[in-house]
DRENDO-1510 file (C-alpha; in Angstrom, 1 decimal, always signed):
<recs>
REC; n; res; u; v; w
REC; 1; MET; +0.1; +0.1; +0.0 .
REC; 2; LEU; +1.6; +3.3; -1.0 .
REC; 3; SER; +1.4; +6.0; +1.8 .
REC; 4; THR; +2.6; +9.5; +2.1 .
REC; 5; ALA; +6.1; +9.6; +3.8 .
REC; 6; LYS; +8.6; +11.8; +5.1 .
REC; 7; GLY; +12.5; +11.6; +4.7 .
REC; 8; PHE; +15.3; +13.4; +6.2 .
REC; 9; GLY; +19.1; +13.8; +5.2 .
REC; 10; GLY; +21.1; +15.8; +7.7 .
REC; 11; GLY; +23.9; +18.2; +6.8 .
REC; 12; LYS; +27.6; +17.8; +7.9 .
REC; 13; VAL; +30.8; +19.4; +8.9 .
REC; 14; ILE; +34.0; +17.9; +8.4 .
REC; 15; LEU; +36.5; +18.4; +11.6 .
REC; 16; VAL; +39.6; +16.9; +10.0 .
REC; 17; GLY; +40.5; +15.1; +6.8 .
REC; 18; GLU; +38.6; +16.5; +3.8 .
REC; 19; HIS; +40.3; +16.3; +0.4 .
REC; 20; ALA; +42.9; +13.6; +2.0 .
REC; 21; VAL; +39.6; +11.4; +2.5 .
REC; 22; VAL; +39.4; +11.2; -1.4 .
REC; 23; HIS; +42.8; +9.8; -1.4 .
REC; 24; GLY; +42.2; +7.0; +1.2 .
REC; 25; VAL; +43.1; +8.6; +4.5 .
REC; 26; PRO; +40.3; +8.6; +7.1 .
REC; 27; ALA; +38.5; +11.7; +8.1 .
REC; 28; ILE; +36.2; +12.8; +11.1 .
REC; 29; ALA; +32.8; +14.2; +10.3 .
REC; 30; ALA; +29.8; +15.6; +12.5 .
REC; 31; GLY; +26.4; +15.4; +11.6 .
REC; 32; ILE; +24.2; +18.6; +12.0 .
REC; 33; ARG; +20.6; +19.4; +12.8 .
REC; 34; ARG; +20.1; +21.4; +9.8 .
REC; 35; GLY; +19.3; +19.4; +6.7 .
REC; 36; VAL; +16.7; +18.5; +3.9 .
REC; 37; THR; +13.1; +17.2; +4.5 .
REC; 38; SER; +11.3; +15.4; +1.7 .
REC; 39; VAL; +7.4; +14.3; +1.4 .
REC; 40; ALA; +6.8; +11.6; -1.0 .
REC; 41; ARG; +3.2; +11.1; -2.2 .
REC; 42; ARG; +1.5; +9.4; -5.1 .
REC; 43; HIS; +0.8; +11.5; -8.2 .
REC; 44; GLU; -0.3; +11.4; -11.8 .
REC; 45; GLU; +3.5; +11.9; -12.8 .
REC; 46; ASP; +6.9; +11.8; -11.3 .
REC; 47; LEU; +7.8; +15.2; -10.1 .
REC; 48; LEU; +10.3; +16.9; -8.0 .
REC; 49; HIS; +9.7; +20.2; -6.2 .
REC; 50; ILE; +12.3; +22.0; -4.0 .
REC; 51; GLU; +11.8; +25.0; -1.7 .
REC; 52; PRO; +12.8; +27.8; -0.8 .
REC; 53; TRP; +14.4; +27.5; -4.6 .
REC; 54; GLY; +11.1; +27.5; -6.0 .
REC; 55; ARG; +11.9; +25.0; -8.7 .
REC; 56; THR; +10.0; +22.0; -10.1 .
REC; 57; PHE; +11.5; +19.0; -12.3 .
REC; 58; ARG; +9.8; +16.5; -14.3 .
REC; 59; PRO; +12.5; +13.8; -15.0 .
REC; 60; HIS; +11.3; +12.9; -18.5 .
REC; 61; VAL; +10.7; +16.4; -19.4 .
REC; 62; ASP; +13.6; +18.5; -18.1 .
REC; 63; GLY; +16.1; +16.3; -19.2 .
REC; 64; GLU; +19.0; +19.0; -19.5 .
REC; 65; GLU; +18.7; +19.8; -15.8 .
REC; 66; PRO; +21.1; +18.0; -13.8 .
REC; 67; LEU; +18.8; +17.6; -10.9 .
REC; 68; ALA; +15.9; +16.3; -13.2 .
REC; 69; ARG; +18.5; +13.6; -14.5 .
REC; 70; ALA; +19.6; +12.6; -10.9 .
REC; 71; PHE; +15.8; +12.4; -9.9 .
REC; 72; GLU; +15.3; +10.0; -12.7 .
REC; 73; ARG; +18.2; +8.1; -12.1 .
REC; 74; LEU; +17.2; +7.8; -8.4 .
REC; 75; LEU; +13.6; +6.7; -9.3 .
REC; 76; SER; +14.8; +4.1; -11.6 .
REC; 77; SER; +16.7; +2.2; -9.0 .
REC; 78; TYR; +13.1; +1.3; -7.6 .
REC; 79; GLY; +12.0; -0.7; -10.6 .
REC; 80; ASP; +8.3; -1.0; -11.0 .
REC; 81; ARG; +6.5; +1.5; -8.8 .
REC; 82; PRO; +3.6; +4.2; -9.0 .
REC; 83; SER; +4.4; +7.7; -9.9 .
REC; 84; LEU; +5.4; +9.9; -7.1 .
REC; 85; ARG; +5.7; +13.9; -6.2 .
REC; 86; LEU; +8.4; +14.7; -4.0 .
REC; 87; ASP; +8.3; +17.9; -2.2 .
REC; 88; VAL; +11.7; +18.9; -0.7 .
REC; 89; ARG; +12.6; +21.5; +1.9 .
REC; 90; VAL; +16.2; +22.5; +1.9 .
REC; 91; ASP; +17.5; +24.2; +5.0 .
REC; 92; LEU; +21.3; +24.1; +4.0 .
REC; 93; ALA; +23.3; +26.5; +1.8 .
REC; 94; PRO; +24.4; +24.9; -1.5 .
REC; 95; GLY; +27.9; +24.9; -2.4 .
REC; 96; ALA; +29.0; +25.8; +1.3 .
REC; 97; GLY; +30.7; +22.6; +2.5 .
REC; 98; LEU; +27.8; +21.4; +4.6 .
REC; 99; GLY; +26.8; +18.3; +2.3 .
REC; 100; CYS; +23.7; +19.9; +0.7 .
REC; 101; SER; +23.6; +17.4; -2.4 .
REC; 102; ALA; +24.1; +14.6; -0.3 .
REC; 103; ALA; +21.2; +15.6; +2.3 .
REC; 104; ILE; +19.0; +15.8; -0.8 .
REC; 105; GLY; +19.7; +12.6; -2.1 .
REC; 106; VAL; +19.4; +10.9; +1.5 .
REC; 107; SER; +16.0; +12.7; +2.1 .
REC; 108; LEU; +14.7; +11.7; -1.0 .
REC; 109; LEU; +15.6; +8.1; -0.9 .
REC; 110; ASP; +14.3; +8.1; +2.8 .
REC; 111; ALA; +11.0; +9.4; +1.5 .
REC; 112; VAL; +10.6; +7.0; -1.3 .
REC; 113; ASP; +11.5; +4.1; +0.8 .
REC; 114; GLY; +8.8; +5.1; +3.2 .
REC; 115; ALA; +6.2; +5.6; +0.7 .
REC; 116; LEU; +6.9; +2.2; -0.9 .
REC; 117; GLY; +7.1; +0.4; +2.3 .
REC; 118; ILE; +10.7; -0.3; +2.0 .
REC; 119; ARG; +12.8; -0.6; +5.3 .
REC; 120; ARG; +16.5; +0.1; +5.0 .
REC; 121; PRO; +19.0; +1.0; +7.7 .
REC; 122; ARG; +20.3; +4.3; +7.9 .
REC; 123; ALA; +23.8; +3.1; +7.1 .
REC; 124; ALA; +22.6; +1.4; +4.1 .
REC; 125; LEU; +20.6; +4.5; +3.2 .
REC; 126; GLY; +23.9; +6.5; +3.1 .
REC; 127; THR; +25.7; +3.9; +1.0 .
REC; 128; VAL; +22.8; +3.9; -1.5 .
REC; 129; ALA; +23.0; +7.6; -1.6 .
REC; 130; LEU; +26.5; +7.6; -3.1 .
REC; 131; GLU; +25.4; +7.1; -6.7 .
REC; 132; TRP; +23.4; +10.4; -6.2 .
REC; 133; GLU; +26.6; +12.0; -5.1 .
REC; 134; ARG; +28.5; +10.6; -8.1 .
REC; 135; PHE; +26.1; +12.5; -10.3 .
REC; 136; PHE; +27.0; +15.6; -8.9 .
REC; 137; HIS; +30.6; +15.4; -7.9 .
REC; 138; GLY; +32.2; +13.0; -9.9 .
REC; 139; SER; +34.4; +10.8; -7.7 .
REC; 140; PRO; +33.3; +11.8; -4.0 .
REC; 141; SER; +34.6; +10.0; -1.0 .
REC; 142; GLY; +31.4; +8.9; +0.4 .
REC; 143; ILE; +31.6; +10.8; +3.6 .
REC; 144; ASP; +28.9; +13.4; +3.1 .
REC; 145; ASN; +26.2; +10.8; +2.2 .
REC; 146; VAL; +27.2; +8.5; +5.1 .
REC; 147; THR; +27.2; +11.3; +7.6 .
REC; 148; SER; +24.0; +12.8; +6.4 .
REC; 149; ALA; +22.2; +9.3; +6.8 .
REC; 150; MET; +23.5; +8.4; +10.1 .
REC; 151; GLY; +24.4; +11.6; +11.9 .
REC; 152; GLY; +26.5; +11.8; +15.0 .
REC; 153; LEU; +30.2; +11.8; +15.1 .
REC; 154; LEU; +31.8; +9.5; +12.7 .
REC; 155; CYS; +35.4; +8.2; +11.4 .
REC; 156; PHE; +35.1; +7.6; +7.6 .
REC; 157; GLN; +37.6; +5.9; +5.3 .
REC; 158; GLN; +36.9; +4.6; +1.9 .
REC; 159; ALA; +36.5; +0.9; +1.7 .
REC; 160; SER; +36.4; +0.4; +5.6 .
REC; 161; PRO; +33.4; +0.2; +7.8 .
REC; 162; VAL; +32.3; +3.5; +9.2 .
REC; 163; ARG; +32.9; +3.9; +13.1 .
REC; 164; GLN; +30.8; +6.0; +15.4 .
REC; 165; ILE; +33.1; +8.2; +17.8 .
REC; 166; PRO; +31.7; +8.5; +21.3 .
REC; 167; PRO; +33.0; +11.9; +22.6 .
REC; 168; ALA; +33.9; +11.8; +26.2 .
REC; 169; ARG; +32.3; +15.4; +26.7 .
REC; 170; SER; +29.9; +17.6; +25.2 .
REC; 171; PHE; +31.2; +20.6; +23.0 .
REC; 172; ALA; +29.9; +23.3; +20.7 .
REC; 173; LEU; +30.7; +23.9; +16.9 .
REC; 174; VAL; +30.1; +27.2; +15.3 .
REC; 175; VAL; +29.7; +27.3; +11.5 .
REC; 176; ALA; +30.0; +30.4; +9.5 .
REC; 177; HIS; +29.4; +31.0; +5.9 .
REC; 178; SER; +31.9; +33.1; +3.8 .
REC; 179; GLY; +29.2; +34.2; +1.2 .
REC; 180; GLN; +31.0; +32.4; -1.4 .
REC; 181; ARG; +29.7; +29.3; -3.3 .
REC; 182; SER; +32.0; +26.4; -4.1 .
REC; 183; SER; +32.2; +23.5; -6.5 .
REC; 184; THR; +33.3; +20.3; -4.7 .
REC; 185; ARG; +34.3; +18.7; -8.2 .
REC; 186; ASP; +36.4; +21.7; -9.4 .
REC; 187; MET; +38.1; +21.8; -5.7 .
REC; 188; VAL; +38.8; +18.2; -5.7 .
REC; 189; ALA; +40.2; +18.1; -9.3 .
REC; 190; ARG; +42.5; +21.5; -8.2 .
REC; 191; VAL; +43.9; +19.2; -5.1 .
REC; 192; ALA; +44.4; +16.1; -7.3 .
REC; 193; GLN; +46.4; +18.0; -9.7 .
REC; 194; GLN; +48.5; +19.6; -7.2 .
REC; 195; LEU; +49.2; +16.2; -5.6 .
REC; 196; ALA; +50.0; +14.4; -9.1 .
REC; 197; GLU; +52.4; +17.3; -9.6 .
REC; 198; ARG; +54.3; +16.9; -6.1 .
REC; 199; PRO; +54.1; +13.3; -5.3 .
REC; 200; SER; +56.8; +13.2; -2.5 .
REC; 201; SER; +55.0; +16.4; -0.8 .
REC; 202; ALA; +51.5; +14.7; -1.3 .
REC; 203; ARG; +52.7; +11.6; +0.4 .
REC; 204; ARG; +54.1; +13.6; +3.4 .
REC; 205; MET; +50.9; +15.6; +3.5 .
REC; 206; LEU; +48.5; +12.8; +3.4 .
REC; 207; GLU; +50.5; +11.3; +6.2 .
REC; 208; GLU; +50.4; +14.4; +8.3 .
REC; 209; VAL; +46.5; +14.4; +7.9 .
REC; 210; HIS; +46.2; +10.9; +8.8 .
REC; 211; ALA; +48.4; +11.6; +12.1 .
REC; 212; LEU; +45.8; +14.5; +12.8 .
REC; 213; VAL; +42.9; +12.3; +12.4 .
REC; 214; ILE; +44.3; +10.0; +15.0 .
REC; 215; THR; +45.1; +12.9; +17.5 .
REC; 216; ALA; +41.5; +14.3; +16.8 .
REC; 217; GLU; +39.8; +10.9; +17.6 .
REC; 218; ASP; +42.0; +10.4; +20.9 .
REC; 219; ALA; +41.2; +13.9; +21.9 .
REC; 220; LEU; +37.3; +13.4; +21.3 .
REC; 221; LEU; +37.6; +10.1; +23.5 .
REC; 222; ASN; +39.5; +11.8; +26.1 .
REC; 223; GLY; +37.6; +15.0; +26.1 .
REC; 224; GLU; +40.8; +17.0; +25.5 .
REC; 225; LEU; +39.0; +20.0; +23.5 .
REC; 226; GLY; +42.4; +21.9; +23.4 .
REC; 227; ALA; +44.2; +19.3; +21.6 .
REC; 228; LEU; +41.3; +18.9; +19.0 .
REC; 229; GLY; +41.4; +22.8; +18.5 .
REC; 230; ARG; +45.1; +22.6; +17.7 .
REC; 231; VAL; +44.4; +19.9; +15.2 .
REC; 232; LEU; +41.6; +22.0; +13.6 .
REC; 233; ASP; +44.1; +24.8; +13.3 .
REC; 234; ARG; +46.8; +22.4; +11.7 .
REC; 235; ASN; +44.5; +21.1; +9.3 .
REC; 236; HIS; +43.3; +24.5; +8.1 .
REC; 237; ALA; +47.1; +25.4; +7.5 .
REC; 238; ILE; +47.4; +22.3; +5.4 .
REC; 239; LEU; +44.2; +23.1; +3.3 .
REC; 240; ARG; +45.5; +26.8; +3.0 .
REC; 241; SER; +48.8; +25.5; +1.4 .
REC; 242; LEU; +46.7; +23.6; -1.0 .
REC; 243; ARG; +45.1; +27.0; -2.0 .
REC; 244; LEU; +41.7; +26.2; -0.8 .
REC; 245; SER; +41.3; +29.1; +1.4 .
REC; 246; THR; +40.1; +32.7; +0.4 .
REC; 247; PRO; +40.6; +36.0; +2.0 .
REC; 248; GLN; +37.0; +35.7; +3.2 .
REC; 249; LEU; +37.6; +32.3; +5.0 .
REC; 250; GLU; +40.7; +33.7; +6.6 .
REC; 251; VAL; +38.8; +36.7; +8.1 .
REC; 252; LEU; +36.2; +34.2; +9.4 .
REC; 253; CYS; +38.8; +31.9; +10.8 .
REC; 254; GLY; +40.9; +34.8; +12.5 .
REC; 255; ALA; +37.6; +36.2; +13.9 .
REC; 256; ALA; +36.5; +33.0; +15.4 .
REC; 257; ARG; +40.1; +32.4; +17.1 .
REC; 258; GLY; +40.1; +36.1; +18.2 .
REC; 259; ALA; +36.6; +35.6; +20.0 .
REC; 260; GLY; +38.1; +32.7; +21.8 .
REC; 261; ALA; +37.7; +29.6; +19.7 .
REC; 262; LEU; +40.1; +26.7; +20.4 .
REC; 263; GLY; +40.6; +26.1; +16.7 .
REC; 264; ALA; +38.9; +27.1; +13.4 .
REC; 265; LYS; +39.2; +25.8; +9.8 .
REC; 266; ILE; +37.6; +25.4; +6.4 .
REC; 267; THR; +35.1; +22.6; +6.4 .
REC; 268; GLY; +34.3; +20.9; +3.1 .
REC; 269; ALA; +35.8; +21.5; -0.2 .
REC; 270; GLY; +37.1; +25.1; +0.3 .
REC; 271; GLY; +37.3; +28.0; -2.3 .
REC; 272; GLY; +34.3; +29.3; -0.4 .
REC; 273; GLY; +31.8; +27.9; +1.6 .
REC; 274; CYS; +31.9; +27.8; +5.5 .
REC; 275; ILE; +34.4; +27.6; +8.4 .
REC; 276; VAL; +33.9; +25.5; +11.4 .
REC; 277; ALA; +35.2; +26.9; +15.0 .
REC; 278; LEU; +35.5; +24.8; +18.0 .
REC; 279; ALA; +34.1; +26.4; +21.4 .
REC; 280; GLU; +35.1; +25.7; +24.7 .
REC; 281; ASN; +31.7; +25.9; +25.9 .
REC; 282; ALA; +28.0; +27.1; +25.2 .
REC; 283; GLU; +28.8; +30.7; +26.2 .
REC; 284; ASN; +32.1; +30.9; +24.2 .
REC; 285; ALA; +30.0; +29.6; +21.3 .
REC; 286; VAL; +27.7; +32.5; +21.4 .
REC; 287; ARG; +30.6; +34.9; +21.6 .
REC; 288; ILE; +32.1; +33.4; +18.6 .
REC; 289; ALA; +28.9; +33.4; +16.5 .
REC; 290; ASP; +28.5; +37.0; +17.4 .
REC; 291; ALA; +31.9; +37.7; +16.3 .
REC; 292; LEU; +31.3; +35.8; +12.9 .
REC; 293; GLY; +28.0; +37.5; +12.1 .
REC; 294; ALA; +24.6; +36.7; +10.8 .
REC; 295; GLU; +25.6; +34.1; +8.6 .
REC; 296; SER; +26.7; +31.7; +11.4 .
REC; 297; PHE; +24.9; +29.1; +13.8 .
REC; 298; ILE; +25.7; +26.8; +16.6 .
REC; 299; GLU; +25.8; +23.2; +16.7 .
REC; 300; GLU; +26.0; +21.0; +19.9 .
REC; 301; VAL; +27.7; +17.8; +19.9 .
REC; 302; SER; +26.6; +15.6; +22.8 .
REC; 303; ARG; +28.6; +13.6; +25.2 .
REC; 304; ALA; +28.4; +10.0; +24.8 .
REC; 305; ALA; +25.7; +8.3; +27.0 .
</recs>
């Protein structure tokens, strides 16, 4: 029996390891509460409507639109089924390093599964959503779609089981948007070219990021926020050396540190998008958010039960 069903895909921030994760190094990501909600219901034709963008796509009609083609591919994975209308509400900035495209894919799959009576674990949902991500980003690592589906604090490495990280203490993250959009596909290609041109430097950089991931996980497990903040700062320096930062991102990171952040860095592909800053406590998080301005928000990461 076909029913109306709601699906959700969360956004994410990467604490350490973006770009290196594409090349086999582990990375640590945190799911955030903001995300994408989809509602699936039976309809006379397949239809995708997205707000607040005010855009509607018919997969068999709007074939030149990437979202329409991705939607058609997603629906084709279900085989024989009734026509569906999907109404989507996006609460993430696109091209900001927060996993917007992955969250859309996860929420759509979640809603269609529910409407068709399909039960799928969240981890499996994230795995299936990788095909959606490939459509937009070419060769993504998979960290965005898995974190979108599962949430929480995760250690992700390609071709390895995802591990949940139970932090020893709660902490707050402040996320701020630079106002610049970024293309993950372009930034990944830029880094890949640099690594190919400097293989020995690339190897050392990947080894250092791997060591930073290990240090970060130890800091999370032991509640050592100061050590975690230092990891964020060092990872940012590496990303900056890869020409992924911008003057706007540097201003935001400097403002966050000046307001008392324990560490601050680019999160996601870089070249624009967002930074993430680590706050010592809730009061400090408010001060940091005030310093970063209207395009910022606070995310709480809860201590393990």
